[in-house]
matplotlib code that plots the C-alpha trace (Angstrom):
import matplotlib.pyplot as plt

x = [16.2, 18.1, 18.8, 20.8, 18.0, 15.4, 17.3, 17.7, 13.9, 12.8, 9.1, 6.2, 3.0, 0.4, -3.0, -5.7, -9.0, -10.3, -13.1, -15.3, -18.9, -19.7, -18.3, -15.2, -13.8, -10.4, -7.6, -4.2, -1.4, 1.6, 4.6, 7.9, 11.0, 11.5, 8.1, 5.4, 2.3, -1.1, -4.0, -6.8, -10.0, -12.2, -15.8, -17.6, -19.2, -15.9, -12.6, -11.4, -7.9, -5.6, -2.2, 0.9, 3.4, 6.3, 5.3, 1.5, -1.4, -4.7, -8.0, -10.0, -13.3, -14.5, -16.3, -15.2, -12.3, -9.4, -9.1, -5.8, -5.1, -4.5, -2.8, -2.6, -4.0, -0.8, 1.3, -0.4, -0.1, 3.6, 4.2, 2.4, 4.3, 7.8, 9.1, 12.0, 10.1, 12.0, 15.4, 14.2, 12.8, 15.7, 15.4, 11.6, 11.3, 13.1, 13.1, 11.8, 10.5, 9.8, 6.4, 5.1, 5.1, 1.9, 0.2, -1.6, -3.6, -1.9, 1.6, 4.1, 5.0, 7.4, 5.6, 7.7, 6.5, 8.0, 8.1, 7.8, 8.4, 5.2, 3.0, 1.4, 3.6, 3.3, 3.0, 4.8, 4.3, 6.9, 6.5, 8.8, 10.0, 10.3, 10.9, 8.3, 6.0, 2.5, 0.7, 1.1, -1.1, -1.0, -3.1, -4.9, -5.6, -9.3, -11.5, -12.7, -9.3, -6.9, -8.4, -6.5, -5.9, -4.7, -3.1, -2.5, 0.0, -0.2, 0.5, 4.2, 5.7, 9.2, 9.5, 13.0, 14.6, 12.4, 9.5, 6.4, 2.9, 0.3, -2.6, -3.3, -6.4, -7.0, -9.3, -10.7, -13.5, -15.8, -15.0, -12.5, -11.3, -8.9, -6.7, -5.5, -2.9, -3.0, 0.1, 3.0, 5.8, 8.9, 11.3, 8.6, 9.0, 6.5, 6.4, 6.5, 3.6, 1.3, 1.3, 0.6, -2.9, -4.8, -5.3, -9.0, -10.6, -9.4, -10.5, -11.7, -14.6, -14.5, -15.6, -12.7, -9.7, -6.9, -4.2]
y = [9.6, 8.3, 4.8, 3.9, 4.9, 3.2, -0.1, 0.0, -0.7, -4.3, -4.3, -2.0, -2.7, 0.1, 0.6, 3.1, 3.5, 3.1, 5.3, 4.1, 4.5, 6.7, 4.1, 4.2, 0.9, -0.2, -1.5, -3.0, -3.1, -5.5, -5.0, -6.9, -6.6, -7.2, -7.8, -9.0, -7.1, -7.7, -5.4, -6.6, -4.5, -5.2, -5.0, -5.8, -8.8, -10.2, -9.4, -8.5, -9.4, -8.4, -10.0, -10.6, -13.2, -12.3, -14.6, -14.2, -12.3, -13.4, -12.0, -13.4, -12.9, -14.3, -17.6, -17.9, -19.6, -17.3, -16.3, -16.1, -12.9, -13.3, -11.3, -7.6, -7.9, -9.6, -6.9, -4.2, -6.1, -6.7, -3.0, -2.1, -4.7, -3.6, -2.5, -0.6, 0.9, 4.3, 2.7, 0.1, 2.4, 1.8, -1.9, -2.1, 0.1, 0.1, 3.8, 7.2, 10.3, 13.6, 15.0, 18.6, 20.8, 20.0, 20.9, 18.8, 20.8, 23.9, 22.5, 22.2, 18.6, 16.8, 14.2, 11.1, 8.4, 5.1, 2.4, -1.4, -4.1, -5.4, -3.5, -0.1, 2.8, 4.1, 7.8, 9.1, 12.6, 14.1, 17.2, 19.8, 21.2, 18.1, 15.4, 13.1, 10.9, 12.4, 10.5, 7.2, 6.3, 2.8, 1.3, -2.0, -3.1, -4.1, -5.0, -1.4, 0.2, 1.1, 1.6, 3.9, 3.4, 6.6, 6.5, 9.9, 9.9, 12.5, 13.2, 12.2, 11.7, 11.0, 7.4, 6.3, 8.8, 7.8, 9.8, 7.6, 8.5, 8.1, 8.7, 7.4, 7.6, 5.0, 6.0, 3.8, 4.2, 2.2, 4.1, 5.3, 4.9, 6.6, 4.9, 7.1, 5.5, 6.4, 4.5, 2.6, 0.6, -0.5, -3.5, -5.5, -9.3, -10.7, -14.4, -15.1, -17.5, -14.6, -13.7, -17.2, -18.0, -20.2, -23.7, -23.9, -20.6, -17.0, -14.8, -11.7, -9.4, -8.3, -4.8, -2.6, -4.5, -2.4, -2.9]
z = [6.8, 3.7, 2.6, 5.8, 8.1, 6.0, 6.1, 9.9, 10.0, 9.2, 10.3, 11.1, 13.0, 12.6, 14.1, 13.2, 11.5, 7.9, 6.6, 3.7, 2.7, 5.7, 8.2, 10.3, 11.7, 13.2, 11.0, 11.6, 9.1, 9.4, 7.2, 7.1, 5.0, 2.3, 0.8, 3.2, 4.1, 5.7, 6.6, 8.9, 8.9, 12.0, 10.7, 13.9, 12.3, 11.3, 9.7, 6.2, 5.3, 2.4, 2.4, 0.4, 1.6, -0.6, -3.5, -3.9, -2.4, -0.9, 0.4, 3.2, 5.1, 8.4, 7.7, 4.1, 2.4, 1.5, -2.2, -4.0, -6.0, -9.7, -12.4, -11.9, -8.4, -7.4, -9.2, -7.2, -3.9, -4.6, -5.2, -1.9, 0.0, -1.0, 2.5, 1.0, -1.9, -1.8, -2.3, -4.8, -7.5, -9.9, -9.5, -9.9, -13.0, -16.3, -16.9, -15.7, -17.4, -15.7, -16.5, -16.6, -13.5, -11.5, -8.2, -5.6, -3.1, -4.4, -3.5, -6.4, -7.2, -9.5, -11.6, -12.6, -15.0, -14.0, -16.7, -16.2, -18.7, -20.1, -17.6, -17.5, -16.2, -12.6, -12.0, -8.9, -7.6, -5.2, -3.1, -4.6, -1.3, 0.9, -1.8, -0.1, -2.2, -2.0, -4.7, -6.7, -9.6, -11.0, -13.8, -14.4, -18.0, -18.3, -21.4, -21.5, -21.1, -18.3, -14.8, -12.4, -8.7, -7.0, -3.6, -1.8, 1.1, 3.9, 7.5, 7.3, 10.8, 11.9, 13.1, 14.3, 11.9, 8.9, 7.5, 7.4, 6.0, 8.7, 6.3, 2.8, 0.7, -2.1, -4.9, -7.6, -10.2, -7.9, -4.7, -2.2, 1.4, 3.8, 6.4, 9.3, 11.5, 15.2, 16.4, 14.7, 16.1, 14.1, 14.4, 16.1, 15.6, 13.1, 12.3, 8.5, 9.0, 9.7, 6.1, 4.7, 3.3, 5.7, 4.2, 4.9, 5.8, 6.3, 9.1, 7.5, 6.4, 2.8, 2.4, 1.3, -0.2, 1.3, -1.2]

ax = plt.figure().add_subplot(projection="3d")
ax.plot(x, y, z, "-o")
ax.set_aspect("equal")
plt.show()
């Protein structure tokens, strides 16, 4: 839809399911411009919450105090929460390098290495024919080296003139999960307070951290 269409949207509320470890449970995702995001996984026995309030991130579980994110956890959550990510690439990264021709699921893609000051680069893979982002790989520095997190985006649908992925799969060394959105509404009023970490206890259920 281009930059103009993207900036006509200021919020998005999505509902669907998350599949992990052979289980499938409901999930809700709340996003608000410019940089707020919360996912709530309904575990049956409670809720698991991953949130970024524009400044910092936090994780919560039903019956337990919320935990603040730290270090590179926050960097990852900030990246995911950028509502206008497609139009902010030049602001977020200090430089870009085009990689070798590649394929994802037999479809040609353009690989781009996005550089960040003092942080590991981010790999972006764009569908060669549509130009849509189909994969993002970010890295976390650990004592044993860089650990990758891969997010694959699929099932793009037109929503108010903007292409939005309705399915994304997040893969880490210790596991993976897939979120399939069933319905999404845009420009829905969302109070900023929703994204703020509860002072005493967070409602949540901690299985998959969906950031």
